[in-house]
N, C-alpha and C positions, 0 to 999 in steps of 0.2 A: 504494500498500498504505498502510495508517494503524496506528501503535501504539495500540491502544488500551489503557487503563489501569486505570488503575492506572497508570501514569505515562504518558504518551501526547506522542507526535511528528505523525505522519503518517502514516499506511498501520496501522494499529494492530498495535501490539507490546506484551505485559505478561507481565513475570516472574511467577511465581507458586512459593510454597513452601510454606507451608500452605493457600492460599490469601489472599494478604494483599492488598489492591489498594490499589494508592498513586496516587491523582486525579489527570491533566493532562491537557493538551487542546495538540493542534497540528494541524496540515495536511498532509495528501498521503499517505503511507504512513506509518498511525499505527501505536502499540504501545502494549501495555499494558503494562507490566511484572509478573510474578505472582513474589515473590521466589524463590530457589532449592529445587525439590521435591526427592525423593529420587531415585536413579536409578532408573530403569525397567526391569525386566525383560526380559531380550530372547532368547525362543527361542531354543536350539541351532541357528546356520545349517544347512541346506542344503550337504551335500558337494560341492562345484562346485569344481575347479579352476580357475583363473584362464585356462588356455590356452583352455577350452570357447568362448570368444567370444572375436573380434578385438581388438589392443588396438584403443586409444582415442589419435586423434594429438593429444599435446599441444599441438604447434608450430602445424597445422591449425586447430585448435579457438581458440586466442589469434590466430588471421590472420581467421577470420571477425569476434572481437567489435573487432578495428582497423580490420578495415573498414568495418562498421556505424560505427562513430565517426568515421570520416573522411568521410560523408556529410554529418555536422556533425548536430546534435539533431534528430533524428526526429520532431518536431512536428506532428502533423495539418494535412492542406491546406498544405503547405510541401514542395519540390521535394526538401529530404534526404529526408523520409518517401518520397515517390513512388519515390526511387532505391530504397531502402530496402528496399520491398516488393518492387519488382521483383529483388533482387541475390538475397534470401530465396528467391522460386520458382523463378530459376535455378540457386541450390547446391543445392535439394532436389530437385529433380526427377529428375535422373539417379539418386538414391537412392533413391527410394521407388518403390511400385508405380502410386501415386495421386496427384495435388496438383490440391487445389480451392478454390476462395475463394469467402468470404461477403463482398460486398460491400452495404455498407448507409448509410443516411444517418442522420445523428444532432443531433437540435437542442439547444443547449448556450441554453436561454432567459435566463438569467442573465448571460452575455455576448453574446447576441444573435449567436450566431454558428453555421453548420450545416456541421458536421465532414461529412467523406467516409472513410470507415473499412473497412478489410479486415483480415479475418479470415482467415490460410493456414492449411490443412489436408494435411498428406501421409500418407498411408496405407500399410503395409506389411501385405500379407495382408488386403487388402480385406473377403473373403468369410469368413474365421474367426466363427465364432459367437461367441469369447471376444476380447475388444477390452481393453486397456489403453492409458491417453491420460495422455503425459506434455506439460505444458505450458508457456506460459513468455507474457510480453508485448514486445513488439518497439517500441512506440513511448514517446520519452521525454518529459520531463515541461516544459512552458513555462514554468514559469518556477523560480527557483531560492531556493524560499521560505525554506531556511533559513540563507542568505548574512546577514550580519549589516547589509550597506551596503543601501540601498530600490534604488538603480542598479542594481545584482547581480539582487537579486531578480525583478526582472523580466525576468530574462535565462533563456534556458531553456538547461537543463542536458547537458553530454556526453551523461552515458546510459551511461557505461562498465559499470560494475556493475548498476545500474539498470536494465536492458532489455537489453544487448548480451552481458551474462554467457549468459545462460539461453537468449538466443535461439543462441550460439556454440554451447553443447551440446548443442542440439536438433541444431544441422546436423551436428554430426560423427556423432551417435547415429545419424541418417540412413545413414551410410556404413555404420555398425558393423551394424545390422541388415539393408542394402543385402550387405553381405558374410556374411553368415549369419543368413536370415532364420530369428528365434524362434516358438515353437509358437503362438503366437494371435498376434494380430491389435496391431497397434501404429496410435496415431494422435497426429501430432506437433502440436500447434498452436501456433499464432503467434498471441496475441489482440491484438490494436489497442485504443489510445484506455483504460489502464489507468490511465495516470498525467495523463489531463487536467486534472481537480482546479478550481479548488482543491483544494475540499470533495469528500465519500464521494458526494453525489450525485450528481457530472460524472465518478466515476470508475469504473472496472471492466467500462468499458462493452460491451468485445469478449468477455469472458466471460459477460455477462447475456446478451448477445444468443446467443452458441454455445449454452448451455445450454439456450436456449427453442427454440433451430434446431438442436440436435445430431441430430436422424434418424436413418441408419444409420449414423452415427459414433458414436452416446453408445456409452461404454465400461461396463466393470463397476467400474473404480476409474479416478482419474486423481493424478496429482503434478505438484503447481505447482512450477517453479525461478524463483526470483525473487531477485534479491543473493547468486546462489553466488559471485561471482568477487572477492571481498575475497583480500589476498596471504596477512590471515591466518586464517584459514578456520577458522568456532565454529560450525555451526547445531547448533541444542537441538530437541527436539520443542516444537512449537509447539501453544501453549493448546489455541487450537479446535480442533486436528486430533487432537489426543490425546483430548480429551475426545468427539467423535464418531466420527472413525475410527482406535482404536488401533490393531486389527490391520492396516493399510495402512502407519503406523509404525513397528511389527515387523517386518514383512519389511526394511523401508530399515534402520533401525539394526540389524539381522541382517547383513545385505548387507554394510554396514560392517563391523562384527566381523569377518563373514569376512574380509574383505581388507584388515583391520590399518589401517582407517582411524579407530578410537575419537576420537583428538585430536581429529578435524574435525570428526566427527558426535558429539556430547554428550551422553551418553545421560540425560539431564535435562529439563526443560521450565522455560522461561525466559520467554518471549514470547505475547501473545496478540494477531495481528496480522488485522486485514481488510484480506483480499487477492481475488486473484481464488478461491481455493477456498472461497469463501463462496458467491458463483453459482452453484457449480455444485451445495454440498449445498442447497441450498435448491430444485434444481432434480431431487434427487432423485438427485445424481451423487455418489458419493462421493470424496471429493478431500482432499488434505491436502499443506500448505504446507512447501517446504524454503528456508529463508531464512536467512540468516546479517546479523539488524540489528546488529549492534555495526558500524558503518562511520560513519566519522566524517565520510562525505563524503556523506553522504545528501541528494540537493537542494539539495547545492551546484553550483559551475563546478568546484568539483576531481574531482569524478567520470571522471575522466581513465583510458585503459589501463595510467599507468604506478599506479596504486594497486591494480590486480588481478595475479594471478598463474594462468597455465598451470595450472600444478600443482593450482590449486583446482577448475580446468574439468575437471581429469582424474580429479580425486576423487570432486565429485560424479558426473559422467558411467560413471568406471566402478561405479558404486554404482549406478545407474540403469540399468545395460545389467545387470548381475546379477540386481535384483528380475525385469527382464522376463524373461532369458533361462530363470531356473527358472520361468515359470509354463507350468504346461500346459492 
């Protein structure tokens, strides 16, 4: 993910206000700050009691996060990567109606490496005419490029927030949707090779592959979960998402308001992020990005489970569940 700036880091994030763009460049999850914008008007939320859908198990979700990190950095072509792939499939299978994989090779010509990558797809109600997709990346970055020391820069990150958090929420939501099937089809997509890098031309690999090979899994719209485990959860409307898919953002922020999560889901636009949602939009799949880019441990060796919170996973999980259960 990269912050496009309008002040850049790496996975494009950008702050917006009156659309003042400050220029800066970095690599990996880049964002462009877009000076704070005025609050967006959120439609009145649909009346729906929280008891209408199963509880989100906070402890189990955080257990999924820690289990991924226990494998070590999930860098493509590593044993940890293979073990985590098998773990996700194992945890997903009992709670969905169908599991599928997209296994494909990718050639990184700059590094002279051939990667074997796997997108994992879990489906609830696979025959439904309307499908909504929740997706995240499950790989972790091979270089800690935000470290100050050159030796540390070359090491892979643990990826607790950046990779494991979104995956943990989707695994717990699979159980939620299993316990009470929504009226619509749900596609849970775990993409690989998002964070390979170091630059954008070698990132978002799995989402680019899925976007052009979606087949029967192609959804009406999609919500990306990336870096949503921060202990101090602070998610703003992402600028690119808001410009192109504001109606999806309205569903999300309406659900957050109904659940009382207005502190964690801030109703303004702050960053413009280059991330997995853009290849989906480019392929005609409407998609938005849920991301908390105010995370000081991004692309460092300190992106560990102790920087994340079970409560943050629950907050995002319940908001996404409400969006899904309100669809008809």
